[in-house]
C-alpha beads as a LAMMPS data file, in Angstrom:
LAMMPS data file: protein, C-alpha beads

249 atoms
248 bonds

1 atom types
1 bond types

-500.0 500.0 xlo xhi
-500.0 500.0 ylo yhi
-500.0 500.0 zlo zhi

Masses

1 110.0

Atoms # bond

1 1 1 -157.517 -334.184 -216.875
2 1 1 -155.628 -331.573 -214.936
3 1 1 -155.524 -331.811 -211.211
4 1 1 -156.265 -328.801 -209.109
5 1 1 -153.883 -328.004 -206.357
6 1 1 -155.548 -327.848 -203.066
7 1 1 -156.194 -324.281 -201.944
8 1 1 -154.574 -323.145 -198.721
9 1 1 -156.634 -321.449 -196.204
10 1 1 -155.547 -317.954 -195.395
11 1 1 -155.391 -317.326 -191.741
12 1 1 -156.485 -313.858 -190.827
13 1 1 -153.682 -311.579 -189.650
14 1 1 -153.648 -310.997 -186.005
15 1 1 -154.284 -307.519 -184.989
16 1 1 -151.673 -306.138 -182.663
17 1 1 -153.349 -304.639 -179.739
18 1 1 -151.506 -301.817 -177.970
19 1 1 -149.475 -303.060 -175.075
20 1 1 -150.939 -302.276 -171.752
21 1 1 -148.788 -301.291 -168.796
22 1 1 -148.898 -303.830 -166.147
23 1 1 -149.978 -302.624 -162.805
24 1 1 -147.130 -301.920 -160.430
25 1 1 -144.581 -300.952 -163.096
26 1 1 -142.576 -297.785 -162.393
27 1 1 -142.545 -294.680 -164.536
28 1 1 -139.450 -293.665 -166.467
29 1 1 -136.715 -291.691 -164.745
30 1 1 -137.401 -288.649 -166.933
31 1 1 -141.040 -288.542 -165.801
32 1 1 -140.031 -288.911 -162.183
33 1 1 -137.903 -285.762 -162.502
34 1 1 -134.592 -287.365 -161.381
35 1 1 -132.137 -287.987 -164.241
36 1 1 -130.739 -291.463 -164.433
37 1 1 -127.024 -291.783 -163.839
38 1 1 -125.120 -292.634 -166.942
39 1 1 -122.564 -295.357 -166.283
40 1 1 -118.923 -294.453 -166.863
41 1 1 -118.079 -295.536 -170.352
42 1 1 -114.840 -297.185 -171.323
43 1 1 -113.678 -294.172 -173.346
44 1 1 -114.155 -291.872 -170.346
45 1 1 -112.213 -294.190 -168.065
46 1 1 -109.363 -294.348 -170.564
47 1 1 -109.340 -290.540 -170.820
48 1 1 -109.110 -290.084 -167.046
49 1 1 -106.342 -292.655 -166.848
50 1 1 -104.459 -290.838 -169.604
51 1 1 -104.733 -287.512 -167.765
52 1 1 -103.454 -289.104 -164.564
53 1 1 -100.470 -290.586 -166.403
54 1 1 -99.750 -287.241 -168.074
55 1 1 -99.885 -285.411 -164.740
56 1 1 -97.536 -287.931 -163.154
57 1 1 -95.140 -287.593 -166.087
58 1 1 -95.102 -283.784 -165.799
59 1 1 -94.528 -283.994 -162.049
60 1 1 -91.584 -286.350 -162.507
61 1 1 -90.160 -284.081 -165.219
62 1 1 -90.426 -281.070 -162.909
63 1 1 -88.726 -282.901 -160.056
64 1 1 -85.956 -284.029 -162.384
65 1 1 -85.472 -280.461 -163.637
66 1 1 -85.319 -279.119 -160.074
67 1 1 -82.789 -281.750 -159.131
68 1 1 -80.595 -280.663 -162.032
69 1 1 -81.106 -276.890 -161.625
70 1 1 -81.361 -276.768 -157.831
71 1 1 -79.346 -273.570 -157.706
72 1 1 -82.060 -271.536 -159.466
73 1 1 -84.869 -271.824 -156.835
74 1 1 -82.260 -271.470 -154.104
75 1 1 -81.001 -268.252 -155.674
76 1 1 -84.531 -266.895 -155.993
77 1 1 -85.240 -267.683 -152.344
78 1 1 -82.026 -265.977 -151.220
79 1 1 -82.776 -262.925 -153.369
80 1 1 -86.293 -262.655 -151.916
81 1 1 -84.956 -262.917 -148.382
82 1 1 -82.386 -260.192 -149.109
83 1 1 -85.046 -257.827 -150.507
84 1 1 -87.309 -258.479 -147.528
85 1 1 -84.466 -257.867 -145.074
86 1 1 -83.539 -254.618 -146.833
87 1 1 -87.145 -253.407 -146.643
88 1 1 -87.300 -254.163 -142.914
89 1 1 -83.997 -252.361 -142.362
90 1 1 -85.184 -249.255 -144.186
91 1 1 -88.433 -249.275 -142.223
92 1 1 -86.502 -249.446 -138.950
93 1 1 -84.215 -246.617 -140.070
94 1 1 -87.190 -244.427 -140.959
95 1 1 -88.699 -245.128 -137.533
96 1 1 -85.435 -244.104 -135.820
97 1 1 -85.214 -240.939 -137.907
98 1 1 -88.801 -240.074 -137.033
99 1 1 -88.142 -240.603 -133.336
100 1 1 -85.033 -238.431 -133.495
101 1 1 -86.963 -235.719 -135.317
102 1 1 -89.731 -235.797 -132.738
103 1 1 -87.273 -235.641 -129.829
104 1 1 -85.679 -232.571 -131.366
105 1 1 -89.021 -230.943 -132.238
106 1 1 -89.208 -227.278 -131.257
107 1 1 -92.096 -225.047 -132.353
108 1 1 -92.409 -221.306 -131.850
109 1 1 -95.655 -219.443 -131.355
110 1 1 -95.275 -217.749 -134.716
111 1 1 -95.156 -221.137 -136.411
112 1 1 -98.219 -222.334 -134.493
113 1 1 -100.168 -219.151 -135.322
114 1 1 -99.534 -219.691 -139.041
115 1 1 -101.198 -223.125 -139.002
116 1 1 -104.853 -223.824 -139.681
117 1 1 -107.006 -225.674 -137.175
118 1 1 -106.279 -229.173 -138.549
119 1 1 -102.535 -228.517 -138.785
120 1 1 -102.618 -227.250 -135.200
121 1 1 -104.079 -230.602 -134.087
122 1 1 -101.261 -232.475 -135.834
123 1 1 -98.690 -230.179 -134.204
124 1 1 -100.095 -230.971 -130.740
125 1 1 -99.983 -234.668 -131.628
126 1 1 -96.311 -234.383 -132.606
127 1 1 -95.475 -232.593 -129.377
128 1 1 -97.076 -235.391 -127.371
129 1 1 -95.100 -237.952 -129.346
130 1 1 -91.959 -235.982 -128.552
131 1 1 -92.834 -236.318 -124.869
132 1 1 -92.996 -240.110 -125.184
133 1 1 -96.659 -240.739 -126.082
134 1 1 -95.918 -243.175 -128.870
135 1 1 -99.575 -243.828 -129.694
136 1 1 -100.606 -240.153 -129.913
137 1 1 -103.194 -239.857 -132.676
138 1 1 -105.070 -237.012 -134.310
139 1 1 -108.771 -237.929 -134.315
140 1 1 -110.435 -234.538 -134.747
141 1 1 -113.084 -234.175 -137.416
142 1 1 -116.722 -234.997 -137.914
143 1 1 -118.198 -236.973 -135.005
144 1 1 -114.993 -236.716 -132.968
145 1 1 -117.028 -236.611 -129.731
146 1 1 -115.019 -233.802 -128.236
147 1 1 -111.561 -235.276 -128.915
148 1 1 -108.997 -233.825 -131.295
149 1 1 -105.967 -235.789 -130.036
150 1 1 -105.817 -239.001 -127.986
151 1 1 -102.629 -240.313 -126.394
152 1 1 -101.219 -242.524 -123.644
153 1 1 -98.191 -241.247 -121.755
154 1 1 -95.317 -243.481 -120.551
155 1 1 -97.023 -243.731 -117.153
156 1 1 -100.159 -245.319 -118.576
157 1 1 -102.404 -242.254 -118.285
158 1 1 -104.891 -241.648 -121.058
159 1 1 -104.917 -238.108 -122.424
160 1 1 -107.722 -236.369 -124.306
161 1 1 -106.898 -233.037 -125.906
162 1 1 -109.291 -230.521 -127.386
163 1 1 -107.509 -227.971 -129.622
164 1 1 -108.731 -224.403 -130.118
165 1 1 -106.698 -222.566 -132.728
166 1 1 -107.003 -218.817 -133.143
167 1 1 -105.721 -217.218 -136.328
168 1 1 -105.049 -213.940 -134.522
169 1 1 -103.509 -215.583 -131.460
170 1 1 -104.198 -213.699 -128.227
171 1 1 -106.072 -211.022 -130.193
172 1 1 -108.664 -213.555 -131.328
173 1 1 -111.863 -214.514 -129.507
174 1 1 -111.378 -216.151 -126.127
175 1 1 -112.193 -219.796 -125.488
176 1 1 -115.279 -219.795 -123.245
177 1 1 -116.918 -222.059 -120.689
178 1 1 -119.294 -223.697 -123.225
179 1 1 -116.244 -225.184 -124.955
180 1 1 -115.104 -226.717 -121.682
181 1 1 -118.552 -228.129 -120.928
182 1 1 -118.785 -229.846 -124.315
183 1 1 -115.427 -231.541 -123.800
184 1 1 -116.283 -232.596 -120.266
185 1 1 -119.486 -234.302 -121.421
186 1 1 -117.643 -236.984 -123.410
187 1 1 -114.026 -237.040 -122.225
188 1 1 -114.303 -239.606 -119.435
189 1 1 -117.570 -241.335 -120.279
190 1 1 -116.777 -242.135 -123.917
191 1 1 -112.982 -241.946 -124.114
192 1 1 -111.954 -243.072 -120.625
193 1 1 -109.585 -240.120 -120.259
194 1 1 -107.468 -239.676 -117.153
195 1 1 -106.241 -236.222 -118.189
196 1 1 -108.603 -233.841 -120.004
197 1 1 -106.840 -230.947 -121.680
198 1 1 -107.878 -227.883 -123.687
199 1 1 -105.048 -226.279 -125.666
200 1 1 -105.189 -222.937 -127.458
201 1 1 -102.726 -220.545 -129.025
202 1 1 -105.041 -217.774 -127.846
203 1 1 -106.602 -217.094 -124.455
204 1 1 -109.360 -218.326 -122.145
205 1 1 -112.185 -216.260 -120.719
206 1 1 -112.021 -215.226 -117.062
207 1 1 -114.523 -217.894 -115.939
208 1 1 -112.680 -220.837 -117.520
209 1 1 -110.026 -221.448 -114.817
210 1 1 -112.642 -221.807 -112.067
211 1 1 -114.817 -224.147 -114.149
212 1 1 -111.794 -226.183 -115.244
213 1 1 -110.832 -226.706 -111.596
214 1 1 -114.347 -227.883 -110.751
215 1 1 -114.394 -230.287 -113.722
216 1 1 -110.833 -231.544 -113.095
217 1 1 -109.660 -230.274 -116.491
218 1 1 -106.366 -228.676 -117.497
219 1 1 -105.941 -225.532 -119.584
220 1 1 -102.953 -224.718 -121.783
221 1 1 -103.085 -221.092 -122.840
222 1 1 -100.776 -219.240 -125.193
223 1 1 -98.024 -218.642 -122.634
224 1 1 -97.906 -222.251 -121.417
225 1 1 -98.145 -223.533 -124.988
226 1 1 -95.101 -221.454 -125.942
227 1 1 -93.107 -222.915 -123.051
228 1 1 -94.130 -226.468 -123.901
229 1 1 -93.676 -226.273 -127.698
230 1 1 -90.283 -224.542 -127.649
231 1 1 -88.737 -226.554 -124.822
232 1 1 -87.890 -230.150 -124.059
233 1 1 -89.899 -230.787 -120.883
234 1 1 -92.936 -233.050 -121.181
235 1 1 -96.297 -231.446 -120.652
236 1 1 -97.133 -233.343 -117.441
237 1 1 -94.157 -231.664 -115.770
238 1 1 -95.640 -228.253 -116.591
239 1 1 -99.197 -228.906 -115.420
240 1 1 -100.323 -228.791 -111.780
241 1 1 -102.250 -231.639 -110.120
242 1 1 -101.776 -234.253 -112.845
243 1 1 -103.277 -237.654 -111.863
244 1 1 -100.847 -240.204 -110.463
245 1 1 -99.428 -242.836 -112.815
246 1 1 -101.489 -245.967 -113.295
247 1 1 -100.440 -249.047 -111.391
248 1 1 -97.903 -251.196 -113.168
249 1 1 -96.701 -248.346 -115.395

Bonds

1 1 1 2
2 1 2 3
3 1 3 4
4 1 4 5
5 1 5 6
6 1 6 7
7 1 7 8
8 1 8 9
9 1 9 10
10 1 10 11
11 1 11 12
12 1 12 13
13 1 13 14
14 1 14 15
15 1 15 16
16 1 16 17
17 1 17 18
18 1 18 19
19 1 19 20
20 1 20 21
21 1 21 22
22 1 22 23
23 1 23 24
24 1 24 25
25 1 25 26
26 1 26 27
27 1 27 28
28 1 28 29
29 1 29 30
30 1 30 31
31 1 31 32
32 1 32 33
33 1 33 34
34 1 34 35
35 1 35 36
36 1 36 37
37 1 37 38
38 1 38 39
39 1 39 40
40 1 40 41
41 1 41 42
42 1 42 43
43 1 43 44
44 1 44 45
45 1 45 46
46 1 46 47
47 1 47 48
48 1 48 49
49 1 49 50
50 1 50 51
51 1 51 52
52 1 52 53
53 1 53 54
54 1 54 55
55 1 55 56
56 1 56 57
57 1 57 58
58 1 58 59
59 1 59 60
60 1 60 61
61 1 61 62
62 1 62 63
63 1 63 64
64 1 64 65
65 1 65 66
66 1 66 67
67 1 67 68
68 1 68 69
69 1 69 70
70 1 70 71
71 1 71 72
72 1 72 73
73 1 73 74
74 1 74 75
75 1 75 76
76 1 76 77
77 1 77 78
78 1 78 79
79 1 79 80
80 1 80 81
81 1 81 82
82 1 82 83
83 1 83 84
84 1 84 85
85 1 85 86
86 1 86 87
87 1 87 88
88 1 88 89
89 1 89 90
90 1 90 91
91 1 91 92
92 1 92 93
93 1 93 94
94 1 94 95
95 1 95 96
96 1 96 97
97 1 97 98
98 1 98 99
99 1 99 100
100 1 100 101
101 1 101 102
102 1 102 103
103 1 103 104
104 1 104 105
105 1 105 106
106 1 106 107
107 1 107 108
108 1 108 109
109 1 109 110
110 1 110 111
111 1 111 112
112 1 112 113
113 1 113 114
114 1 114 115
115 1 115 116
116 1 116 117
117 1 117 118
118 1 118 119
119 1 119 120
120 1 120 121
121 1 121 122
122 1 122 123
123 1 123 124
124 1 124 125
125 1 125 126
126 1 126 127
127 1 127 128
128 1 128 129
129 1 129 130
130 1 130 131
131 1 131 132
132 1 132 133
133 1 133 134
134 1 134 135
135 1 135 136
136 1 136 137
137 1 137 138
138 1 138 139
139 1 139 140
140 1 140 141
141 1 141 142
142 1 142 143
143 1 143 144
144 1 144 145
145 1 145 146
146 1 146 147
147 1 147 148
148 1 148 149
149 1 149 150
150 1 150 151
151 1 151 152
152 1 152 153
153 1 153 154
154 1 154 155
155 1 155 156
156 1 156 157
157 1 157 158
158 1 158 159
159 1 159 160
160 1 160 161
161 1 161 162
162 1 162 163
163 1 163 164
164 1 164 165
165 1 165 166
166 1 166 167
167 1 167 168
168 1 168 169
169 1 169 170
170 1 170 171
171 1 171 172
172 1 172 173
173 1 173 174
174 1 174 175
175 1 175 176
176 1 176 177
177 1 177 178
178 1 178 179
179 1 179 180
180 1 180 181
181 1 181 182
182 1 182 183
183 1 183 184
184 1 184 185
185 1 185 186
186 1 186 187
187 1 187 188
188 1 188 189
189 1 189 190
190 1 190 191
191 1 191 192
192 1 192 193
193 1 193 194
194 1 194 195
195 1 195 196
196 1 196 197
197 1 197 198
198 1 198 199
199 1 199 200
200 1 200 201
201 1 201 202
202 1 202 203
203 1 203 204
204 1 204 205
205 1 205 206
206 1 206 207
207 1 207 208
208 1 208 209
209 1 209 210
210 1 210 211
211 1 211 212
212 1 212 213
213 1 213 214
214 1 214 215
215 1 215 216
216 1 216 217
217 1 217 218
218 1 218 219
219 1 219 220
220 1 220 221
221 1 221 222
222 1 222 223
223 1 223 224
224 1 224 225
225 1 225 226
226 1 226 227
227 1 227 228
228 1 228 229
229 1 229 230
230 1 230 231
231 1 231 232
232 1 232 233
233 1 233 234
234 1 234 235
235 1 235 236
236 1 236 237
237 1 237 238
238 1 238 239
239 1 239 240
240 1 240 241
241 1 241 242
242 1 242 243
243 1 243 244
244 1 244 245
245 1 245 246
246 1 246 247
247 1 247 248
248 1 248 249
């Protein structure tokens, strides 16, 4: 008779239930919105160390090269200093030539008549520089607030000049009192002028001298302009009742 092997009982497979999140566990860093910091790997550390060693090697090589060829950077430095010194010398020479030209500046009335209004302003500026007003500046143009030329004389007085050029000279229209009033409205309040001056290569109307005296302004007509521009005397020596020099000047 054959014996039957005892049958083994099959145990039913356990069903894997989905894992439940325990209370109190934190959400992943991605869900929290802040990326987790990745630790520095060994390869990255070796790469940074290699770059540091390479940089140190290049620095030592450069220092060694400079120690051997020290004359090259020294020569470049000396050449740069020579070029810079030459540029400064030329600038000083140009300044001296300009000063000499201004001191020798002489302008006739015919030359002044041939200028346009803007050129006339520059000519008045140059004449003031000839007299020693080193900071004389042409400022006429849009929104000039009544000033065509501003300057400070060697005695510390601030000058404001309004220029009125006439193409036909004395035959052109006369400068009238409204021109003086416009200048007077801004000369001292906005520009702090000590001397207010109206210059023309033409003529002034008959009422201008009286108004200028009341407003403490100075007028330079064609005759006085010719004397000033063609001579060597500064303008304040030709004008009557010029304000006294500022203290400390």
